[in-house]
All heavy atoms as a GROMACS GRO file, in nm:
protein
  615
    1MET      N    1   2.442  20.421   0.738
    1MET     CA    2   2.487  20.286   0.761
    1MET      C    3   2.598  20.256   0.664
    1MET      O    4   2.591  20.292   0.552
    1MET     CB    5   2.365  20.189   0.745
    1MET     CG    6   2.403  20.048   0.761
    1MET     SD    7   2.262  19.927   0.770
    1MET     CE    8   2.153  19.975   0.650
    2VAL      N    9   2.699  20.179   0.722
    2VAL     CA   10   2.813  20.138   0.636
    2VAL      C   11   2.804  19.995   0.611
    2VAL      O   12   2.791  19.912   0.700
    2VAL     CB   13   2.944  20.176   0.707
    2VAL    CG1   14   3.064  20.121   0.628
    2VAL    CG2   15   2.964  20.320   0.736
    3ALA      N   16   2.811  19.952   0.484
    3ALA     CA   17   2.810  19.816   0.447
    3ALA      C   18   2.954  19.760   0.475
    3ALA      O   19   3.047  19.813   0.421
    3ALA     CB   20   2.769  19.801   0.302
    4ILE      N   21   2.956  19.656   0.553
    4ILE     CA   22   3.086  19.592   0.591
    4ILE      C   23   3.102  19.471   0.500
    4ILE      O   24   3.008  19.391   0.488
    4ILE     CB   25   3.087  19.554   0.736
    4ILE    CG1   26   3.056  19.674   0.827
    4ILE    CG2   27   3.221  19.488   0.777
    4ILE    CD1   28   3.159  19.784   0.817
    5PRO      N   29   3.216  19.453   0.440
    5PRO     CA   30   3.238  19.338   0.355
    5PRO      C   31   3.239  19.208   0.432
    5PRO      O   32   3.269  19.209   0.556
    5PRO     CB   33   3.375  19.360   0.290
    5PRO     CG   34   3.436  19.478   0.359
    5PRO     CD   35   3.335  19.541   0.443
    6TYR      N   36   3.203  19.101   0.363
    6TYR     CA   37   3.220  18.973   0.427
    6TYR      C   38   3.297  18.888   0.327
    6TYR      O   39   3.305  18.918   0.210
    6TYR     CB   40   3.078  18.908   0.458
    6TYR     CG   41   3.003  18.852   0.343
    6TYR    CD1   42   2.985  18.718   0.325
    6TYR    CD2   43   2.941  18.937   0.246
    6TYR    CE1   44   2.909  18.668   0.226
    6TYR    CE2   45   2.866  18.886   0.143
    6TYR     CZ   46   2.851  18.753   0.137
    6TYR     OH   47   2.774  18.703   0.031
    7PHE      N   48   3.359  18.786   0.383
    7PHE     CA   49   3.451  18.711   0.297
    7PHE      C   50   3.388  18.575   0.268
    7PHE      O   51   3.345  18.503   0.352
    7PHE     CB   52   3.576  18.687   0.380
    7PHE     CG   53   3.650  18.815   0.413
    7PHE    CD1   54   3.624  18.882   0.535
    7PHE    CD2   55   3.726  18.871   0.321
    7PHE    CE1   56   3.686  18.994   0.564
    7PHE    CE2   57   3.790  18.999   0.348
    7PHE     CZ   58   3.770  19.053   0.470
    8THR      N   59   3.383  18.546   0.134
    8THR     CA   60   3.338  18.419   0.095
    8THR      C   61   3.457  18.321   0.080
    8THR      O   62   3.567  18.364   0.112
    8THR     CB   63   3.268  18.434  -0.046
    8THR    OG1   64   3.362  18.488  -0.137
    8THR    CG2   65   3.148  18.522  -0.036
    9ALA      N   66   3.431  18.206   0.041
    9ALA     CA   67   3.546  18.107   0.028
    9ALA      C   68   3.663  18.161  -0.049
    9ALA      O   69   3.780  18.129  -0.017
    9ALA     CB   70   3.493  17.976  -0.024
   10GLY      N   71   3.639  18.234  -0.151
   10GLY     CA   72   3.746  18.288  -0.232
   10GLY      C   73   3.803  18.417  -0.188
   10GLY      O   74   3.888  18.481  -0.257
   11ALA      N   75   3.755  18.469  -0.080
   11ALA     CA   76   3.790  18.610  -0.036
   11ALA      C   77   3.934  18.630  -0.019
   11ALA      O   78   3.994  18.733  -0.044
   11ALA     CB   79   3.719  18.649   0.089
   12LEU      N   80   4.008  18.529   0.036
   12LEU     CA   81   4.152  18.545   0.063
   12LEU      C   82   4.234  18.555  -0.062
   12LEU      O   83   4.352  18.588  -0.056
   12LEU     CB   84   4.198  18.432   0.159
   12LEU     CG   85   4.134  18.437   0.296
   12LEU    CD1   86   4.189  18.324   0.385
   12LEU    CD2   87   4.163  18.570   0.367
   13ILE      N   88   4.172  18.523  -0.170
   13ILE     CA   89   4.247  18.537  -0.297
   13ILE      C   90   4.188  18.652  -0.380
   13ILE      O   91   4.206  18.659  -0.497
   13ILE     CB   92   4.249  18.403  -0.386
   13ILE    CG1   93   4.111  18.358  -0.409
   13ILE    CG2   94   4.332  18.298  -0.313
   13ILE    CD1   95   4.104  18.238  -0.508
   14GLY      N   96   4.114  18.741  -0.315
   14GLY     CA   97   4.069  18.861  -0.385
   14GLY      C   98   3.919  18.881  -0.396
   14GLY      O   99   3.877  18.983  -0.449
   15LYS      N  100   3.839  18.785  -0.354
   15LYS     CA  101   3.694  18.796  -0.365
   15LYS      C  102   3.631  18.852  -0.241
   15LYS      O  103   3.625  18.778  -0.140
   15LYS     CB  104   3.629  18.659  -0.403
   15LYS     CG  105   3.481  18.660  -0.413
   15LYS     CD  106   3.434  18.692  -0.552
   15LYS     CE  107   3.283  18.670  -0.557
   15LYS     NZ  108   3.206  18.788  -0.571
   16VAL      N  109   3.595  18.981  -0.244
   16VAL     CA  110   3.529  19.045  -0.130
   16VAL      C  111   3.402  19.104  -0.177
   16VAL      O  112   3.394  19.159  -0.286
   16VAL     CB  113   3.620  19.153  -0.074
   16VAL    CG1  114   3.559  19.220   0.046
   16VAL    CG2  115   3.762  19.097  -0.042
   17SER      N  116   3.295  19.092  -0.096
   17SER     CA  117   3.166  19.156  -0.137
   17SER      C  118   3.098  19.204  -0.007
   17SER      O  119   3.142  19.173   0.100
   17SER     CB  120   3.080  19.056  -0.214
   17SER     OG  121   3.057  18.946  -0.130
   18GLU      N  122   2.992  19.270  -0.034
   18GLU     CA  123   2.905  19.318   0.078
   18GLU      C  124   2.778  19.236   0.081
   18GLU      O  125   2.720  19.208  -0.021
   18GLU     CB  126   2.874  19.469   0.061
   18GLU     CG  127   3.001  19.550   0.079
   18GLU     CD  128   2.984  19.696   0.031
   18GLU    OE1  129   2.889  19.718  -0.046
   18GLU    OE2  130   3.071  19.776   0.060
   19HIS      N  131   2.740  19.201   0.197
   19HIS     CA  132   2.623  19.116   0.211
   19HIS      C  133   2.500  19.196   0.163
   19HIS      O  134   2.479  19.307   0.198
   19HIS     CB  135   2.600  19.073   0.356
   19HIS     CG  136   2.519  18.954   0.369
   19HIS    ND1  137   2.375  18.959   0.358
   19HIS    CD2  138   2.549  18.824   0.396
   19HIS    CE1  139   2.330  18.841   0.372
   19HIS    NE2  140   2.428  18.761   0.394
   20PRO      N  141   2.411  19.130   0.081
   20PRO     CA  142   2.289  19.198   0.040
   20PRO      C  143   2.192  19.246   0.149
   20PRO      O  144   2.107  19.325   0.130
   20PRO     CB  145   2.218  19.094  -0.054
   20PRO     CG  146   2.298  18.968  -0.043
   20PRO     CD  147   2.426  18.994   0.032
   21LEU      N  148   2.214  19.188   0.269
   21LEU     CA  149   2.129  19.226   0.385
   21LEU      C  150   2.139  19.380   0.410
   21LEU      O  151   2.039  19.442   0.446
   21LEU     CB  152   2.174  19.150   0.511
   21LEU     CG  153   2.102  19.192   0.644
   21LEU    CD1  154   1.955  19.153   0.627
   21LEU    CD2  155   2.167  19.118   0.756
   22TYR      N  156   2.256  19.442   0.387
   22TYR     CA  157   2.269  19.584   0.402
   22TYR      C  158   2.179  19.663   0.317
   22TYR      O  159   2.114  19.761   0.357
   22TYR     CB  160   2.414  19.629   0.380
   22TYR     CG  161   2.510  19.581   0.487
   22TYR    CD1  162   2.589  19.474   0.468
   22TYR    CD2  163   2.508  19.640   0.616
   22TYR    CE1  164   2.674  19.429   0.570
   22TYR    CE2  165   2.596  19.600   0.718
   22TYR     CZ  166   2.673  19.490   0.693
   22TYR     OH  167   2.755  19.450   0.797
   23ASP      N  168   2.165  19.622   0.188
   23ASP     CA  169   2.074  19.686   0.098
   23ASP      C  170   1.930  19.673   0.151
   23ASP      O  171   1.849  19.770   0.146
   23ASP     CB  172   2.081  19.622  -0.045
   23ASP     CG  173   2.210  19.662  -0.112
   23ASP    OD1  174   2.242  19.786  -0.116
   23ASP    OD2  175   2.277  19.569  -0.167
   24GLU      N  176   1.892  19.552   0.193
   24GLU     CA  177   1.753  19.530   0.244
   24GLU      C  178   1.727  19.623   0.363
   24GLU      O  179   1.617  19.678   0.371
   24GLU     CB  180   1.742  19.382   0.276
   24GLU     CG  181   1.747  19.290   0.159
   24GLU     CD  182   1.755  19.149   0.192
   24GLU    OE1  183   1.711  19.105   0.308
   24GLU    OE2  184   1.805  19.066   0.117
   25LEU      N  185   1.821  19.622   0.461
   25LEU     CA  186   1.802  19.700   0.585
   25LEU      C  187   1.791  19.849   0.552
   25LEU      O  188   1.706  19.925   0.610
   25LEU     CB  189   1.909  19.674   0.682
   25LEU     CG  190   1.905  19.535   0.750
   25LEU    CD1  191   2.035  19.515   0.829
   25LEU    CD2  192   1.786  19.521   0.836
   26ALA      N  193   1.878  19.895   0.462
   26ALA     CA  194   1.875  20.037   0.432
   26ALA      C  195   1.742  20.074   0.365
   26ALA      O  196   1.691  20.182   0.398
   26ALA     CB  197   1.993  20.072   0.336
   27LYS      N  198   1.691  19.995   0.280
   27LYS     CA  199   1.565  20.017   0.214
   27LYS      C  200   1.452  20.017   0.319
   27LYS      O  201   1.365  20.099   0.320
   27LYS     CB  202   1.540  19.916   0.107
   27LYS     CG  203   1.413  19.945   0.025
   27LYS     CD  204   1.400  19.843  -0.088
   27LYS     CE  205   1.275  19.867  -0.168
   27LYS     NZ  206   1.261  19.766  -0.272
   28GLN      N  207   1.450  19.906   0.399
   28GLN     CA  208   1.348  19.887   0.501
   28GLN      C  209   1.338  20.002   0.595
   28GLN      O  210   1.231  20.053   0.632
   28GLN     CB  211   1.365  19.763   0.574
   28GLN     CG  212   1.269  19.733   0.682
   28GLN     CD  213   1.297  19.601   0.759
   28GLN    OE1  214   1.376  19.526   0.720
   28GLN    NE2  215   1.223  19.584   0.869
   29TYR      N  216   1.453  20.054   0.646
   29TYR     CA  217   1.454  20.160   0.746
   29TYR      C  218   1.483  20.298   0.686
   29TYR      O  219   1.504  20.393   0.762
   29TYR     CB  220   1.561  20.128   0.856
   29TYR     CG  221   1.518  20.001   0.932
   29TYR    CD1  222   1.579  19.882   0.912
   29TYR    CD2  223   1.414  20.015   1.028
   29TYR    CE1  224   1.538  19.766   0.986
   29TYR    CE2  225   1.378  19.901   1.096
   29TYR     CZ  226   1.439  19.780   1.077
   29TYR     OH  227   1.398  19.672   1.149
   30GLN      N  228   1.485  20.303   0.552
   30GLN     CA  229   1.503  20.429   0.484
   30GLN      C  230   1.636  20.500   0.530
   30GLN      O  231   1.628  20.624   0.565
   30GLN     CB  232   1.386  20.521   0.493
   30GLN     CG  233   1.261  20.458   0.432
   30GLN     CD  234   1.135  20.538   0.450
   30GLN    OE1  235   1.137  20.649   0.511
   30GLN    NE2  236   1.028  20.496   0.398
   31LEU      N  237   1.744  20.426   0.530
   31LEU     CA  238   1.873  20.482   0.571
   31LEU      C  239   1.963  20.500   0.452
   31LEU      O  240   1.964  20.418   0.362
   31LEU     CB  241   1.940  20.386   0.669
   31LEU     CG  242   1.867  20.362   0.803
   31LEU    CD1  243   1.928  20.245   0.875
   31LEU    CD2  244   1.870  20.487   0.886
   32PRO      N  245   2.043  20.601   0.450
   32PRO     CA  246   2.146  20.617   0.343
   32PRO      C  247   2.254  20.508   0.366
   32PRO      O  248   2.286  20.476   0.481
   32PRO     CB  249   2.208  20.750   0.367
   32PRO     CG  250   2.170  20.795   0.502
   32PRO     CD  251   2.046  20.717   0.542
   33LEU      N  252   2.289  20.440   0.262
   33LEU     CA  253   2.384  20.331   0.274
   33LEU      C  254   2.518  20.368   0.208
   33LEU      O  255   2.520  20.386   0.081
   33LEU     CB  256   2.327  20.204   0.208
   33LEU     CG  257   2.414  20.076   0.205
   33LEU    CD1  258   2.444  20.036   0.352
   33LEU    CD2  259   2.342  19.964   0.134
   34PHE      N  260   2.625  20.367   0.279
   34PHE     CA  261   2.758  20.392   0.226
   34PHE      C  262   2.822  20.253   0.189
   34PHE      O  263   2.842  20.175   0.272
   34PHE     CB  264   2.843  20.456   0.336
   34PHE     CG  265   2.981  20.487   0.293
   34PHE    CD1  266   3.013  20.550   0.170
   34PHE    CD2  267   3.084  20.463   0.379
   34PHE    CE1  268   3.144  20.577   0.136
   34PHE    CE2  269   3.219  20.487   0.341
   34PHE     CZ  270   3.245  20.542   0.224
   35LYS      N  271   2.837  20.236   0.061
   35LYS     CA  272   2.884  20.100   0.007
   35LYS      C  273   3.015  20.113  -0.063
   35LYS      O  274   3.053  20.223  -0.105
   35LYS     CB  275   2.786  20.044  -0.088
   35LYS     CG  276   2.648  20.010  -0.028
   35LYS     CD  277   2.554  19.952  -0.130
   35LYS     CE  278   2.606  19.830  -0.190
   35LYS     NZ  279   2.511  19.761  -0.269
   36ASP      N  280   3.079  20.000  -0.080
   36ASP     CA  281   3.194  19.980  -0.173
   36ASP      C  282   3.327  20.025  -0.120
   36ASP      O  283   3.430  19.985  -0.172
   36ASP     CB  284   3.168  20.034  -0.309
   36ASP     CG  285   3.047  19.965  -0.376
   36ASP    OD1  286   3.022  19.853  -0.353
   36ASP    OD2  287   2.975  20.039  -0.447
   37ALA      N  288   3.334  20.118  -0.024
   37ALA     CA  289   3.466  20.169   0.019
   37ALA      C  290   3.556  20.057   0.077
   37ALA      O  291   3.671  20.047   0.038
   37ALA     CB  292   3.450  20.282   0.120
   38TRP      N  293   3.501  19.971   0.163
   38TRP     CA  294   3.584  19.861   0.219
   38TRP      C  295   3.612  19.762   0.110
   38TRP      O  296   3.723  19.703   0.110
   38TRP     CB  297   3.522  19.805   0.346
   38TRP     CG  298   3.539  19.890   0.462
   38TRP    CD1  299   3.440  19.931   0.550
   38TRP    CD2  300   3.665  19.943   0.516
   38TRP    NE1  301   3.492  20.010   0.651
   38TRP    CE2  302   3.627  20.017   0.630
   38TRP    CE3  303   3.793  19.939   0.480
   38TRP    CZ2  304   3.725  20.088   0.706
   38TRP    CZ3  305   3.891  20.007   0.552
   38TRP    CH2  306   3.855  20.072   0.666
   39VAL      N  307   3.519  19.733   0.024
   39VAL     CA  308   3.544  19.639  -0.082
   39VAL      C  309   3.657  19.690  -0.168
   39VAL      O  310   3.744  19.613  -0.208
   39VAL     CB  311   3.415  19.615  -0.161
   39VAL    CG1  312   3.450  19.537  -0.288
   39VAL    CG2  313   3.314  19.538  -0.082
   40ASP      N  314   3.659  19.821  -0.200
   40ASP     CA  315   3.763  19.879  -0.280
   40ASP      C  316   3.901  19.852  -0.207
   40ASP      O  317   3.996  19.812  -0.271
   40ASP     CB  318   3.752  20.033  -0.291
   40ASP     CG  319   3.637  20.072  -0.382
   40ASP    OD1  320   3.575  19.986  -0.448
   40ASP    OD2  321   3.596  20.191  -0.379
   41VAL      N  322   3.908  19.878  -0.077
   41VAL     CA  323   4.030  19.867  -0.002
   41VAL      C  324   4.073  19.717   0.002
   41VAL      O  325   4.188  19.687  -0.023
   41VAL     CB  326   4.016  19.923   0.138
   41VAL    CG1  327   4.134  19.886   0.225
   41VAL    CG2  328   3.994  20.073   0.133
   42LEU      N  329   3.984  19.630   0.037
   42LEU     CA  330   4.022  19.494   0.061
   42LEU      C  331   4.039  19.415  -0.072
   42LEU      O  332   4.089  19.302  -0.070
   42LEU     CB  333   3.919  19.425   0.151
   42LEU     CG  334   3.911  19.485   0.295
   42LEU    CD1  335   3.806  19.416   0.375
   42LEU    CD2  336   4.048  19.476   0.360
   43SER      N  337   4.005  19.476  -0.183
   43SER     CA  338   4.024  19.413  -0.314
   43SER      C  339   4.153  19.457  -0.377
   43SER      O  340   4.185  19.416  -0.490
   43SER     CB  341   3.905  19.441  -0.407
   43SER     OG  342   3.787  19.380  -0.349
   44ASN      N  343   4.222  19.552  -0.311
   44ASN     CA  344   4.339  19.608  -0.371
   44ASN      C  345   4.461  19.586  -0.281
   44ASN      O  346   4.469  19.644  -0.168
   44ASN     CB  347   4.315  19.762  -0.392
   44ASN     CG  348   4.437  19.833  -0.455
   44ASN    OD1  349   4.551  19.783  -0.449
   44ASN    ND2  350   4.405  19.936  -0.530
   45LYS      N  351   4.554  19.503  -0.322
   45LYS     CA  352   4.670  19.467  -0.241
   45LYS      C  353   4.752  19.590  -0.199
   45LYS      O  354   4.817  19.589  -0.095
   45LYS     CB  355   4.757  19.364  -0.308
   45LYS     CG  356   4.829  19.409  -0.427
   45LYS     CD  357   4.916  19.306  -0.486
   45LYS     CE  358   4.987  19.360  -0.610
   45LYS     NZ  359   5.103  19.291  -0.647
   46ASP      N  360   4.748  19.699  -0.272
   46ASP     CA  361   4.828  19.813  -0.241
   46ASP      C  362   4.760  19.900  -0.127
   46ASP      O  363   4.823  19.990  -0.077
   46ASP     CB  364   4.841  19.907  -0.362
   46ASP     CG  365   4.921  19.845  -0.473
   46ASP    OD1  366   5.016  19.765  -0.439
   46ASP    OD2  367   4.908  19.877  -0.587
   47MET      N  368   4.635  19.865  -0.090
   47MET     CA  369   4.570  19.934   0.016
   47MET      C  370   4.550  19.848   0.136
   47MET      O  371   4.467  19.887   0.229
   47MET     CB  372   4.429  19.991  -0.039
   47MET     CG  373   4.451  20.100  -0.135
   47MET     SD  374   4.297  20.195  -0.160
   47MET     CE  375   4.213  20.100  -0.289
   48LYS      N  376   4.614  19.735   0.143
   48LYS     CA  377   4.595  19.642   0.258
   48LYS      C  378   4.727  19.621   0.328
   48LYS      O  379   4.836  19.614   0.267
   48LYS     CB  380   4.544  19.505   0.213
   48LYS     CG  381   4.410  19.503   0.147
   48LYS     CD  382   4.359  19.363   0.125
   48LYS     CE  383   4.440  19.286   0.031
   48LYS     NZ  384   4.380  19.156   0.000
   49SER      N  385   4.720  19.611   0.467
   49SER     CA  386   4.836  19.571   0.540
   49SER      C  387   4.844  19.422   0.558
   49SER      O  388   4.952  19.362   0.581
   49SER     CB  389   4.837  19.636   0.680
   49SER     OG  390   4.721  19.598   0.753
   50ASP      N  391   4.732  19.348   0.547
   50ASP     CA  392   4.726  19.205   0.546
   50ASP      C  393   4.601  19.162   0.475
   50ASP      O  394   4.536  19.251   0.408
   50ASP     CB  395   4.736  19.141   0.686
   50ASP     CG  396   4.619  19.194   0.778
   50ASP    OD1  397   4.511  19.218   0.734
   50ASP    OD2  398   4.644  19.198   0.900
   51GLN      N  399   4.554  19.040   0.483
   51GLN     CA  400   4.435  19.000   0.405
   51GLN      C  401   4.303  19.072   0.444
   51GLN      O  402   4.215  19.075   0.366
   51GLN     CB  403   4.420  18.848   0.422
   51GLN     CG  404   4.526  18.769   0.350
   51GLN     CD  405   4.535  18.791   0.205
   51GLN    OE1  406   4.433  18.800   0.139
   51GLN    NE2  407   4.650  18.792   0.152
   52VAL      N  408   4.291  19.122   0.565
   52VAL     CA  409   4.171  19.174   0.609
   52VAL      C  410   4.171  19.312   0.668
   52VAL      O  411   4.070  19.360   0.727
   52VAL     CB  412   4.094  19.076   0.709
   52VAL    CG1  413   4.062  18.941   0.642
   52VAL    CG2  414   4.179  19.056   0.835
   53HIS      N  415   4.282  19.378   0.660
   53HIS     CA  416   4.300  19.512   0.716
   53HIS      C  417   4.359  19.611   0.617
   53HIS      O  418   4.452  19.576   0.546
   53HIS     CB  419   4.388  19.511   0.843
   53HIS     CG  420   4.328  19.429   0.950
   53HIS    ND1  421   4.367  19.305   0.974
   53HIS    CD2  422   4.232  19.456   1.044
   53HIS    CE1  423   4.304  19.248   1.078
   53HIS    NE2  424   4.218  19.350   1.123
   54GLY      N  425   4.307  19.731   0.619
   54GLY     CA  426   4.363  19.830   0.531
   54GLY      C  427   4.496  19.887   0.586
   54GLY      O  428   4.524  19.874   0.713
   55ASN      N  429   4.577  19.947   0.503
   55ASN     CA  430   4.701  20.018   0.546
   55ASN      C  431   4.668  20.172   0.538
   55ASN      O  432   4.550  20.206   0.524
   55ASN     CB  433   4.818  19.981   0.456
   55ASN     CG  434   4.795  20.013   0.303
   55ASN    OD1  435   4.707  20.094   0.273
   55ASN    ND2  436   4.867  19.951   0.222
   56ALA      N  437   4.764  20.257   0.558
   56ALA     CA  438   4.741  20.397   0.553
   56ALA      C  439   4.682  20.446   0.427
   56ALA      O  440   4.583  20.522   0.431
   56ALA     CB  441   4.870  20.466   0.572
   57LYS      N  442   4.716  20.388   0.313
   57LYS     CA  443   4.653  20.429   0.190
   57LYS      C  444   4.512  20.385   0.182
   57LYS      O  445   4.420  20.460   0.134
   57LYS     CB  446   4.731  20.362   0.068
   57LYS     CG  447   4.687  20.404  -0.066
   57LYS     CD  448   4.778  20.341  -0.174
   57LYS     CE  449   4.730  20.380  -0.313
   57LYS     NZ  450   4.815  20.320  -0.413
   58GLY      N  451   4.478  20.265   0.234
   58GLY     CA  452   4.343  20.216   0.230
   58GLY      C  453   4.253  20.295   0.329
   58GLY      O  454   4.141  20.332   0.294
   59TYR      N  455   4.300  20.333   0.441
   59TYR     CA  456   4.221  20.420   0.533
   59TYR      C  457   4.197  20.552   0.481
   59TYR      O  458   4.092  20.615   0.494
   59TYR     CB  459   4.284  20.424   0.672
   59TYR     CG  460   4.262  20.291   0.751
   59TYR    CD1  461   4.363  20.203   0.771
   59TYR    CD2  462   4.133  20.260   0.801
   59TYR    CE1  463   4.347  20.084   0.841
   59TYR    CE2  464   4.113  20.144   0.865
   59TYR     CZ  465   4.212  20.055   0.887
   59TYR     OH  466   4.188  19.933   0.952
   60ARG      N  467   4.302  20.603   0.411
   60ARG     CA  468   4.279  20.739   0.340
   60ARG      C  469   4.172  20.730   0.242
   60ARG      O  470   4.085  20.819   0.229
   60ARG     CB  471   4.416  20.783   0.283
   60ARG     CG  472   4.407  20.929   0.224
   60ARG     CD  473   4.544  20.964   0.164
   60ARG     NE  474   4.658  20.941   0.258
   60ARG     CZ  475   4.751  20.850   0.229
   60ARG    NH1  476   4.748  20.782   0.122
   60ARG    NH2  477   4.847  20.830   0.315
   61HIS      N  478   4.175  20.624   0.158
   61HIS     CA  479   4.073  20.601   0.051
   61HIS      C  480   3.936  20.597   0.119
   61HIS      O  481   3.839  20.658   0.073
   61HIS     CB  482   4.104  20.473  -0.017
   61HIS     CG  483   3.995  20.433  -0.115
   61HIS    ND1  484   3.989  20.492  -0.244
   61HIS    CD2  485   3.897  20.342  -0.106
   61HIS    CE1  486   3.882  20.437  -0.308
   61HIS    NE2  487   3.828  20.346  -0.222
   62PHE      N  488   3.922  20.519   0.229
   62PHE     CA  489   3.797  20.508   0.296
   62PHE      C  490   3.744  20.645   0.349
   62PHE      O  491   3.635  20.682   0.337
   62PHE     CB  492   3.810  20.410   0.414
   62PHE     CG  493   3.678  20.385   0.487
   62PHE    CD1  494   3.587  20.293   0.438
   62PHE    CD2  495   3.648  20.459   0.600
   62PHE    CE1  496   3.462  20.279   0.502
   62PHE    CE2  497   3.523  20.441   0.667
   62PHE     CZ  498   3.432  20.352   0.617
   63ALA      N  499   3.842  20.719   0.413
   63ALA     CA  500   3.809  20.849   0.463
   63ALA      C  501   3.760  20.947   0.355
   63ALA      O  502   3.659  21.017   0.367
   63ALA     CB  503   3.923  20.912   0.540
   64GLU      N  504   3.833  20.946   0.238
   64GLU     CA  505   3.790  21.035   0.133
   64GLU      C  506   3.658  21.000   0.072
   64GLU      O  507   3.576  21.086   0.046
   64GLU     CB  508   3.898  21.029   0.019
   64GLU     CG  509   4.025  21.095   0.067
   64GLU     CD  510   4.146  21.072  -0.031
   64GLU    OE1  511   4.137  20.996  -0.131
   64GLU    OE2  512   4.253  21.133  -0.006
   65LYS      N  513   3.632  20.870   0.055
   65LYS     CA  514   3.500  20.826  -0.001
   65LYS      C  515   3.392  20.854   0.101
   65LYS      O  516   3.282  20.896   0.066
   65LYS     CB  517   3.502  20.681  -0.032
   65LYS     CG  518   3.576  20.654  -0.163
   65LYS     CD  519   3.555  20.511  -0.212
   65LYS     CE  520   3.416  20.505  -0.280
   65LYS     NZ  521   3.399  20.379  -0.363
   66SER      N  522   3.421  20.841   0.236
   66SER     CA  523   3.322  20.871   0.338
   66SER      C  524   3.286  21.017   0.327
   66SER      O  525   3.170  21.054   0.344
   66SER     CB  526   3.384  20.839   0.480
   66SER     OG  527   3.402  20.705   0.495
   67ASN      N  528   3.383  21.103   0.318
   67ASN     CA  529   3.363  21.248   0.314
   67ASN      C  530   3.270  21.288   0.196
   67ASN      O  531   3.175  21.360   0.207
   67ASN     CB  532   3.492  21.322   0.303
   67ASN     CG  533   3.478  21.471   0.316
   67ASN    OD1  534   3.409  21.522   0.405
   67ASN    ND2  535   3.543  21.545   0.232
   68ILE      N  536   3.302  21.230   0.082
   68ILE     CA  537   3.219  21.254  -0.041
   68ILE      C  538   3.073  21.208  -0.017
   68ILE      O  539   2.979  21.282  -0.048
   68ILE     CB  540   3.284  21.184  -0.160
   68ILE    CG1  541   3.418  21.251  -0.204
   68ILE    CG2  542   3.183  21.184  -0.279
   68ILE    CD1  543   3.499  21.171  -0.300
   69PHE      N  544   3.061  21.090   0.040
   69PHE     CA  545   2.924  21.035   0.067
   69PHE      C  546   2.855  21.128   0.163
   69PHE      O  547   2.733  21.161   0.136
   69PHE     CB  548   2.939  20.893   0.127
   69PHE     CG  549   2.806  20.835   0.166
   69PHE    CD1  550   2.718  20.778   0.076
   69PHE    CD2  551   2.771  20.835   0.302
   69PHE    CE1  552   2.601  20.726   0.115
   69PHE    CE2  553   2.649  20.781   0.342
   69PHE     CZ  554   2.568  20.720   0.247
   70LEU      N  555   2.918  21.164   0.267
   70LEU     CA  556   2.849  21.250   0.369
   70LEU      C  557   2.807  21.390   0.314
   70LEU      O  558   2.704  21.438   0.344
   70LEU     CB  559   2.941  21.272   0.493
   70LEU     CG  560   2.958  21.141   0.580
   70LEU    CD1  561   3.071  21.167   0.679
   70LEU    CD2  562   2.832  21.094   0.641
   71LYS      N  563   2.896  21.443   0.231
   71LYS     CA  564   2.856  21.568   0.163
   71LYS      C  565   2.739  21.555   0.075
   71LYS      O  566   2.653  21.638   0.073
   71LYS     CB  567   2.980  21.625   0.082
   71LYS     CG  568   3.083  21.687   0.170
   71LYS     CD  569   3.202  21.742   0.085
   71LYS     CE  570   3.300  21.810   0.175
   71LYS     NZ  571   3.412  21.869   0.092
   72LYS      N  572   2.736  21.449  -0.008
   72LYS     CA  573   2.629  21.429  -0.103
   72LYS      C  574   2.496  21.408  -0.023
   72LYS      O  575   2.388  21.443  -0.071
   72LYS     CB  576   2.653  21.301  -0.187
   72LYS     CG  577   2.749  21.318  -0.298
   72LYS     CD  578   2.767  21.189  -0.380
   72LYS     CE  579   2.860  21.210  -0.497
   72LYS     NZ  580   2.880  21.088  -0.572
   73LYS      N  581   2.502  21.346   0.092
   73LYS     CA  582   2.378  21.326   0.172
   73LYS      C  583   2.343  21.438   0.263
   73LYS      O  584   2.250  21.436   0.334
   73LYS     CB  585   2.394  21.200   0.262
   73LYS     CG  586   2.415  21.076   0.177
   73LYS     CD  587   2.289  21.046   0.095
   73LYS     CE  588   2.309  20.921   0.011
   73LYS     NZ  589   2.194  20.895  -0.072
   74GLY      N  590   2.427  21.548   0.261
   74GLY     CA  591   2.396  21.666   0.337
   74GLY      C  592   2.439  21.667   0.483
   74GLY      O  593   2.390  21.743   0.559
   75PHE      N  594   2.521  21.570   0.517
   75PHE     CA  595   2.570  21.565   0.658
   75PHE      C  596   2.693  21.645   0.679
   75PHE      O  597   2.734  21.666   0.796
   75PHE     CB  598   2.602  21.417   0.694
   75PHE     CG  599   2.474  21.334   0.701
   75PHE    CD1  600   2.454  21.238   0.602
   75PHE    CD2  601   2.385  21.354   0.798
   75PHE    CE1  602   2.339  21.160   0.606
   75PHE    CE2  603   2.264  21.273   0.798
   75PHE     CZ  604   2.246  21.178   0.702
   76ARG      N  605   2.760  21.699   0.577
   76ARG     CA  606   2.882  21.779   0.589
   76ARG      C  607   2.866  21.896   0.504
   76ARG      O  608   2.812  21.901   0.404
   76ARG     CB  609   3.007  21.700   0.546
   76ARG     CG  610   3.040  21.590   0.645
   76ARG     CD  611   3.175  21.532   0.617
   76ARG     NE  612   3.278  21.640   0.601
   76ARG     CZ  613   3.359  21.674   0.698
   76ARG    NH1  614   3.364  21.616   0.814
   76ARG    NH2  615   3.444  21.768   0.675
   0.00000   0.00000   0.00000
């Protein structure tokens, strides 16, 4: 499961977080939870094409972190 960021009132000026519901669901259903990659991207202006989308550098970062996560969990 991938935790998707949500935007609070201050998100457009740099405050991005992941909803705690993802932690609860992952624990309840015993699922591996991939966290923080989108928060990393959306919190860094050099990895965004606009306020809510990554650019090529951001998607590369997400893919690299995904690969590391999948290897650690034995999926790759």
